[in-house]
C-alpha positions in Angstrom: 147.9 56.5 2.7 148.7 59.8 0.1 146.0 62.4 0.5 144.0 63.4 -2.1 144.4 67.3 -1.2 144.8 68.5 -5.1 148.1 70.8 -3.5 150.1 67.5 -2.1 151.6 65.2 -4.2 150.1 62.2 -5.1 153.6 59.7 -4.4 157.1 59.3 -5.2 158.0 57.9 -9.0 158.0 54.1 -9.9 158.8 53.8 -5.6 156.0 52.5 -3.6 158.3 52.1 -0.4 159.1 55.7 -0.4 155.5 56.6 -0.9 154.5 54.1 2.0 157.1 56.0 4.1 156.0 59.4 3.8 152.4 58.9 4.8 151.4 58.4 8.5 147.3 58.5 8.3 146.2 62.0 6.9 149.6 63.2 7.4 152.9 63.7 5.5 156.2 63.7 6.5 158.3 66.0 4.9 161.7 65.3 6.6 161.6 69.7 7.7 163.2 69.7 10.8 161.2 72.6 13.3 161.9 74.1 17.1 159.1 75.3 19.0 159.8 78.2 20.9 158.2 79.7 24.2 155.7 82.0 22.0 154.5 78.9 20.3 155.8 80.1 16.9 157.6 77.4 15.0 161.4 77.8 13.9 162.9 76.0 10.8 165.9 74.6 11.3 166.8 71.8 8.9 166.4 69.0 6.8 166.1 65.7 8.4 168.6 64.3 6.0 171.1 67.2 6.1 171.0 66.6 9.9 174.8 65.9 11.3 175.4 63.7 14.6 178.9 64.6 15.7 179.8 63.4 19.9 176.0 62.6 20.1 174.7 65.8 19.3 172.1 66.9 16.3 173.4 70.1 14.3 171.3 71.2 11.5 173.9 72.8 9.0 171.7 76.5 8.6 173.1 77.7 12.2 176.5 76.5 11.3 176.3 78.6 7.9 174.3 81.4 9.2 177.3 81.9 12.0 180.5 81.3 9.1 178.8 83.9 6.9 179.2 86.6 9.5 183.0 86.3 9.7 184.2 89.1 7.4 186.2 87.6 5.5 183.3 84.8 3.9 180.9 84.6 1.2 179.3 81.5 1.5 179.2 78.5 3.3 177.8 75.1 3.4 178.3 72.5 6.0 178.3 69.1 6.1 178.6 66.2 8.1 182.2 64.2 7.7 182.4 60.2 8.8 185.0 60.5 12.0 186.0 57.2 14.5 185.9 59.4 17.6 183.0 61.7 16.9 180.9 59.7 14.7 180.6 62.7 12.6 182.9 65.8 12.6 181.3 69.5 10.5 183.2 69.9 8.0 182.9 73.5 5.8 183.4 74.7 2.7 183.4 78.2 2.2 183.4 80.7 -0.6 185.9 83.9 0.5 185.3 86.8 -0.7 187.2 88.0 -3.7 189.3 90.5 -1.3 190.1 87.6 0.7 193.7 84.6 0.4 192.6 81.5 1.4 195.4 80.4 4.3 195.9 78.1 7.2 195.4 81.3 9.8 192.0 82.4 7.9 190.8 78.5 8.5 191.8 78.9 12.2 190.6 82.3 12.4 187.5 81.2 10.8 187.0 78.0 13.1 187.6 80.1 16.7 185.2 83.1 15.3 181.9 79.9 15.1 183.8 78.2 18.0 182.2 81.3 20.0 179.4 82.1 18.9 177.9 78.3 18.5 178.1 75.9 21.6 181.7 74.1 21.4 180.7 71.0 19.8 179.2 72.8 16.8 182.3 74.4 15.0 183.7 72.7 11.9 186.9 70.7 12.4 187.5 70.9 9.1 187.5 73.7 6.4 187.9 73.7 2.6 187.9 77.0 0.8 185.9 76.6 -2.8 185.4 79.0 -5.8 182.5 78.2 -6.6 179.5 75.4 -5.3 177.4 72.9 -6.2 174.1 74.2 -7.1 170.7 73.3 -8.4 169.1 75.1 -11.4 167.4 77.6 -8.2 170.6 78.4 -7.1 170.3 75.6 -4.0 173.7 74.9 -2.8 173.9 70.6 -3.6 175.1 69.3 0.1 174.5 65.9 -1.4 177.0 66.5 -3.8 179.5 68.3 -1.3 178.7 65.2 0.9 179.8 63.1 -2.2 183.1 64.9 -2.2 184.3 64.0 1.4 
């Protein structure tokens, strides 16, 4: 049941089923995933529709992307899940390099190793594609769904 709160939307346009599935009593399911730490603070992880399930593990793309951009050759990055017979999905990274860098297989391997050293072994990208630009919204947010369509 949608809330009467004036700051919350009332319904999805022409989609009553989605509206019904979004509200549970007075609660609105936002689709955001968060984690509560030992001090009681909540930390945003990702969106439920962005989660990648690889080898039975749930991976939020933000952590992988944050690690990718720490690499000295990387300007920006986005990751998506790509169907895989053995793992369910693998992590595929779309990487925009700094203008001083040249794409190569060696650099691709170096970036994957860089992430593998910093995150769990299942979280590193098993596929990396170098891109010149990303599909973005009008506000500049990378559209992972568009990248997903291209896989």
